[in-house]
N, C-alpha and C positions, 0 to 999 in steps of 0.2 A: 233656226239657228240658235235661238235662245234655249231650246231644249238640249241642243248639242252642247251648248256652253254649260248648262246645268249638269248634264251628264258628265262632262269633263271635270267639273268641280266636285261632283259626287265621287268620281273615280279617284281623283287626287285626294279627297278627304278620306276615303276608305284606305288608300295607300298610307296616308299620314297616320290614321288611327292604327293600322296594322303595324307600322313602324314604331309608333309610340308604345304599343302593347309589347312588341318584341323587345324594345329597349327596357321597358319596365320589368319584363321577365328576366332579362339579362342582368339588370341591376339587382333584382331580388336574388338571383343565383350568385352574383358577385358578393352580395352582403352575407349570404350563407357561407360561401367559401371564406370570406374574411373572418366571420365568427369562428369557423372551424380552425383557421390558422391562428387566431388569437388564443383559442383554447389550447392548441398544441404548443404555442409559444409559452403560455403560462405553465403548462405541464413540464416543458423542458427547463424553464427557469427554476421551477421547484426541484426538479431532478438535479440540475447543476448545483443548486444550493446544498442539496443533500450530499452530493459527491464532494463538494468543497469541505463540508463538515467532516465527512468520513476521511478525507485526505488529511485534514488537520489532526484528527484523532490518530490516524496511522503514523503521521509524522512524529507526534508526541510519543507514541508507543515505541517507534524506532529509536528515538533519542534516548528514551529510558533504557531500552535494551542495549544500545551502544554504550551508555554510561555503565550499566551493570557489567557488560562484557569487559570493559576496560578495568573495572574494579576487580573482577574475578581473575583476569589475566595477571594483574599486579599481585594478587594473593597467591596465584599459582607460582609466579616467579619467586616470590618470597619463600613459599613452602619448598620449592625445588632447591633454592639456595640452602635452606635449613636442612633438607634431606641430604644434600651433597656434603654439608659440614658434618652431619651425623654419620654418614657413610665413611668419611675420612677418619673420624674419631673411632668408629668401630674397627676399621682396618688397623689403626694403630694399636687399639686394645687387643685385637686378635693376634697381632704380631707379638705384643708383649706377653700375652697368654702363652703363645707357642714357645717363646723364648723361656718363660718361666717353667713350662712343662718340660722342656729339654733339660733345664737345670735341675729340676726335681728328679727326673729320671736318672740323670748323671749322679746326683747325690745318693739316690737310693742304690744305684749300681755300685757306687764307691763304698757305701756303707756295707753292702753285702760282701764286698771283697775283703774288707778289713776285719 
């Protein structure tokens, strides 16, 4: 009976040792997975920081472009108004020139007749 008791203790001890070994292997695997995940997290945090920096740069660039676009549109509006004024002035001058040309032709015709 004592031998049977020892055998039972040995079997239980072996099962316990097997369980402890499996748990140790599982713990090692989990620590490896944890280390890999920590590395991935660190890489992702670095990537996020890089993306945030790029986003800030793009935002500043967009703001500069928007400001420049507004300035250029204002200049275009001013130039268009100036062009419109010059076009009106040219039309008036063309009309005056045409009128003067008619008068000159009339005078020339009148002088030839007399």
